[in-house]
N, C-alpha and C positions, 0 to 999 in steps of 0.2 A: 809221075810214078803212080802205078796202079796199086791200090791197097789190096791185100789178100782178102778173100771172102771170110766173113766172120763165122765162127762155129755157132751151133744152136745155143750153146751155153752162154755165148757172148751177146746174143741178140736181146734187145730190150723186150720185156713182157708186153703183150698187147694191153692197151688201156681202153676203158669205155670212153666213148666220145663225150665231151663236156656237155652238160645240159644247158639249154637256153634258159635264162632267167625269166620268170613270170612277172616280176615286179620291177619297179623303177627305183625310187629312193628308199633308203633305210631311215633317213633322218630328215626332218623338216625344220621348222622354227625351233629355237631353243626353248626347252621346257621351262614353264614357270617353276618357282621353287617348290610349291606344294606338290606339283606333279612329279618333279624329280625326287622328292622325298618318298612319294609312293613307289616310284621305280626302285629306289634303293632299299626300301623296307619290305615291300610286298611281293615284288616280282620273284625274288629267290624262293618264296614260299610256294608259289603256284606255277613256276616255270617248269616245263618238261625238258629234261636234258636227255636227248636221245643217246648220247654217249654212255650214259650210266645205266641204260636199260638193256635187258637181254635181247637176243635176236628176234624173239616173238613174245609179245606181251598182251595180256588182256587189259585194255585201257580202263576197265572198271576198277582195277587195282591202283590206279593213279589218284583216286579220290579217297578222302578220309571218311566220307559218309557213304552209306550203302545206297546203291543206285538201282533203279529199275531198268536202266538202259543208258547208253552213251551216244551223244550226238557230237558231230564235228562241224564247225563252221570254218571254211577255208577263205581267208582274207576278210576279217571281221570289221575292217575300217576303223571307226571310232568306238565300236563296241556296243552301240545302243541296242541293236537287235539281239545280240548274244545275251546281254545283261537282262533284257526284258524276258527272253525265253527262259533264262536261268531262274529268274524271279517267279515266273508263272509255273515253272515245273521244277520245284526243288528236289523232286525225286529222281531227276535225270542229271547225270554228269555231262557237262558240256565242255568240249575242248575247242579253243579258238586258235587258229593258226594265222599269224600276222607278223610281218617283218618290219613294218613301219613303226618306229619308236613312238611317235606322237599318238598313233592309234592304240598301241599297247598301253600307254599311260592313260588314255581315255577309258579303256576297259577297266584298268585298275581303279580308277576313280569311281566308276559305276559299282564295281565289286565292293569297295570300301563303304560307300554311301548306303548300299542296299544289303550289306552283310551277306554276300553270296559265297557260300562255302562249296558250291558245286561247279566251280569254274577252274579250269586249268588252261595254261597258255603255252603254245609252241611258238617260238620266235624264229623259226627257220622254215625253209621251203617245205611245204606239206608233202610234196612228192617223195622226199627222202624219208618221211615218217611212216607213210602208209604201208610199205613193205614190212615194217617192224610189228604191225598189229596182227593179232590173232584173227583167224577166219570168223566171219559173221559176228564181229564185235562192235559194229557201229549200226545203231538202229535208224539213224537219220544223218544225212550229210547236206549241208547248205553250201551253195556257191552263189553269192549275192553280189551283183554288179561288179564282176571282175573286170580288170583291164581288158578291153576287147581286142587290143592290138589289131586295129582295123585294116592296116595295110597288108596286102597279100604276102609280101616278103616277111612279115612278122607273124604269120599264122602259126608258125612252129612254136611260138611262145605261149599260145593259148593252153589253158589247163585242160580243156576237153580234147582228148585224143584217145587213140586205141589203148595205149598203155595205162592211162589213169582210169579209163572206164573198166578195164579188166581188173584193176586193183579194187575199185569200188564194188564191182560185182562180187569179188571175193569177200569183201569186208561187210557188206550189207546183207542181212539175212532175208529170206523170202518174206515179202510183206513190208520190208523197210522202204524208206523213201530217199530219193536224191532230188533236192529242190534247187532250181536255178532261176535267177531273176536277172534281167538285163534291160537296159534302156537303149541298147545299140542294135539296130536291125541286122548288121553284118554278123554280130555274135549270136543273135537269135537264130538266124538261118544256119550258122555253123553248128549250133547245138542240135537243131532239128535234122541236120544232115547226118549227124554222127550218133546221137544217143538212141533214138528210136530204132535204128537198125541193129543195135547191139542185142544179141539174143537174150541177155539177162535183164533188160530193162523194158518196161512198157509205159508208154506215155499215157498219163491220166488226163484225157481230154474228151469233152463232150460236144465241143463246138467253139467258135471263135471267142465267145464271151468267157469261157473257162480259162483261157490263157491271158485274158485281159484283166481278170480279177485276181487279187492275191488270195492265198489260202485263208480260211477263216481265222486261223490262229497266227497269222503273219503280223509282224511288227515293222512299220516303215523305217527305213534307214535314212540317213541324211542325204545319201546319194539318190534315193528314190524321190525324196521331197524336192531336191534340186531339179531332177529330171522333169517332174510334174510342173514346177514353176516355170521351167524353160520350154514347156509345151511338148516334151517328148513322152511317148506312151510306153511304159514298161511292159515287158513280156514276162509272164510268170509260168514256169514249166515245172511240173511235178512228174517224176518217173518212179514207178514202183518196181522193186526187185521181184522178179517172177521166179 
């Protein structure tokens, strides 16, 4: 039996295609009691809840202290880089986006030990958060040692793509920076294939040594130290918003 055609009112509304995940696990080893206590006590104080925010928000309003600017680190790992930057620049509000529970606990430990009041944490996919932020509201964005998803069929999972670059171009004011570091040659080539050709970003490079040396205010991450121990050469890329 042939079913009659559905009316327009019966048709299901079109839905956006699901996004591919940029990350793997959300949980690793069971947290030690002290770290679990930090998660229970401190995470609610600093966690950003996108559901409670308006459609467009100035991220500076997420901090209790007055800031001279706001930085975002996408995928902060264990938090050592973000914590050091927050300690070195107490005038800057720094948002860290990370979904891995053990890494979040690590940053909370750094925050507690160093009494960092200029740190906020997003525990969800950063791509869902970027559209909620006001124009030109991020002075600097870090993407340090992201998962390279090196297989060709996984390239769609990489953070760097036209959509995210357009969002960052909207969010970073002229003169602001987008800093990327990776120890994987496939990801380095991917970045150089996509970011410099974007009309709103200019690669700050003077020669091969400039991308082999970290910025003067950089703080090594545990991933960087592991790469160096294993003989891999990190690539450091800085792009200025023009």
